[in-house]
C-alpha positions in Angstrom: -31.4 9.0 4.5 -28.4 10.4 6.4 -25.7 11.4 3.9 -22.9 9.7 5.9 -24.9 6.4 6.1 -25.6 6.8 2.3 -21.8 7.3 1.7 -21.0 4.2 3.7 -23.6 2.0 1.9 -22.6 3.3 -1.5 -19.0 2.6 -1.0 -19.7 -0.7 0.7 -21.5 -1.7 -2.5 -18.6 -0.6 -4.7 -16.1 -2.4 -2.5 -18.2 -5.6 -2.4 -18.9 -6.0 -6.1 -15.8 -4.7 -7.8 -13.0 -7.1 -8.8 -9.7 -6.2 -10.3 -8.4 -3.6 -7.9 -8.7 0.1 -7.4 -8.6 1.1 -11.1 -11.6 -1.1 -11.7 -13.5 0.7 -9.0 -13.1 4.2 -10.6 -15.9 3.8 -13.2 -18.3 2.6 -10.5 -17.4 5.4 -8.2 -17.9 7.9 -11.1 -21.3 6.3 -12.0 -22.6 6.2 -8.4 -21.2 9.6 -7.3 -21.9 11.6 -10.4 -24.8 10.0 -12.2 -26.8 8.2 -9.5 -26.3 10.3 -6.4 -25.3 13.6 -8.1 -23.0 14.4 -5.2 -20.2 15.6 -7.5 -19.6 16.5 -11.1 -17.3 14.9 -13.7 -14.5 17.5 -13.1 -14.6 16.8 -9.4 -14.1 13.0 -10.0 -11.3 13.7 -12.5 -9.5 15.8 -9.9 -10.1 13.2 -7.2 -8.7 10.4 -9.3 -5.6 12.5 -10.1 -5.1 13.3 -6.4 -5.8 9.6 -5.5 -3.1 8.4 -7.9 -0.5 10.8 -6.6 -1.0 10.1 -2.9 0.3 7.0 -1.1 -2.0 4.1 -0.7 -4.6 2.2 -2.8 -6.3 4.4 -5.3 -9.8 3.2 -4.4 -9.4 3.9 -0.7 -7.9 7.3 -1.5 -10.8 8.1 -3.9 -13.4 7.0 -1.4 -11.8 9.2 1.3 -11.7 12.2 -1.0 -15.2 11.8 -2.3 -16.5 11.3 1.3 -14.6 14.4 2.5 -15.8 16.6 -0.4 -19.4 15.4 0.0 -19.7 15.4 3.8 -16.5 16.5 5.5 -14.4 14.4 7.9 -17.1 12.0 9.0 -18.1 11.5 5.4 -14.5 10.6 4.6 -14.4 8.1 7.4 -17.7 6.5 6.4 -16.8 6.2 2.7 -13.4 4.8 3.5 -14.9 2.3 6.0 -17.5 1.3 3.4 -15.0 0.6 0.6 -12.6 -1.3 2.9 -15.1 -3.3 5.0 -16.1 -5.9 2.3 -12.5 -6.9 1.5 -11.6 -7.0 5.2 -14.6 -9.3 6.0 -13.8 -11.6 3.0 -10.1 -11.9 3.9 -11.1 -12.6 7.5 -13.5 -15.3 6.5 -10.9 -16.9 4.2 -8.3 -16.8 7.0 -10.8 -18.4 9.4 -11.6 -21.2 6.9 -7.9 -21.8 6.1 -7.1 -22.0 9.8 -9.7 -24.8 10.1 -8.0 -26.7 7.3 -4.3 -26.1 8.3 -4.1 -29.6 10.0 -4.7 -31.3 6.6 -1.4 -32.5 5.2 -2.2 -31.3 1.6 -2.9 -27.8 2.9 0.3 -27.7 4.9 2.3 -28.8 1.8 0.5 -26.2 -0.3 1.5 -23.4 2.1 5.1 -24.8 2.2 5.1 -24.4 -1.6 3.7 -20.9 -1.4 6.4 -19.9 1.2 9.1 -21.3 -1.1 7.7 -19.3 -4.1 7.6 -16.1 -2.0 11.1 -16.7 -0.8 12.2 -17.1 -4.5 10.5 -13.8 -5.4 12.2 -12.0 -2.5 15.6 -13.4 -3.5 15.0 -12.4 -7.1 14.2 -8.8 -6.0 17.3 -8.9 -3.7 19.5 -10.0 -6.7 18.0 -7.3 -9.0 18.7 -4.6 -6.3 22.2 -6.0 -5.7 23.0 -5.7 -9.4 21.6 -2.2 -9.7 23.9 -0.7 -7.0 26.4 1.7 -8.6 29.9 0.3 -8.5 31.6 3.2 -6.6 28.8 3.1 -3.9 28.9 -0.6 -3.3 30.8 -0.6 0.0 28.3 1.7 1.6 25.4 -0.2 0.1 26.8 -3.5 1.3 27.3 -2.1 4.8 23.7 -0.9 4.9 22.4 -4.2 3.6 24.5 -6.2 6.1 23.5 -4.0 9.0 19.8 -4.2 8.0 20.0 -8.0 7.9 21.6 -8.1 11.4 19.1 -5.7 12.9 16.0 -7.4 11.5 17.0 -11.1 11.5 19.2 -11.4 14.6 18.4 -8.5 16.9 14.6 -8.7 16.0 14.2 -5.0 15.4 11.0 -4.1 13.6 11.7 -3.7 9.8 9.7 -0.4 9.7 12.3 1.2 12.1 15.2 -0.3 10.1 13.8 1.1 6.9 13.3 4.6 8.4 16.8 4.4 9.9 18.3 3.4 6.6 16.5 6.2 4.8 17.7 8.8 7.3 21.3 7.4 7.2 21.2 7.4 3.4 20.0 11.0 3.5 22.8 12.0 5.9 25.4 10.2 3.8 24.2 12.0 0.7 24.3 15.4 2.4 27.8 14.7 3.6 29.0 13.6 0.2 27.5 16.7 -1.4 29.3 18.9 1.0 32.6 17.1 0.3 32.1 17.4 -3.4 31.3 21.1 -3.2 34.3 21.7 -0.9 36.6 20.0 -3.4 35.4 22.1 -6.4 35.8 25.5 -4.7 
């Protein structure tokens, strides 16, 4: 069988039958890749898991991508990644389709209103925790960033991704300017 197709099917099986997140997939990946298929050895898997943990993104997807790449290059990486993601994507799509069919039922609407309220409470709790953790002498700057971010996303409808990137860049610039001021004051 074509190795890329075999990678796809192997990781699709792992993605379809593993519950509990990425860390639960690691033993299955190790068993399939090292013992059953003999594509890699134990040291390779250990290295792949270490790299997968240290790179952004879900560990199972990262591990699948790295195994695919090490086994069969770029196309192998694509096939393994697609294989591990596809079952979850299909299941979530099916659940979404089913929920859409039942959204007109009053009990389902009330359940989603309750879920939205719970999510709002969790977001407000996270906001309060971040608010309390701001250093006292940096508060005016942090309050200004927080207020500006609220205005940009809520009222001007600017995409949150751009606001986050802008805030990160602005914070970096602010930090650089403060360091220069501090170093000038100590000379």
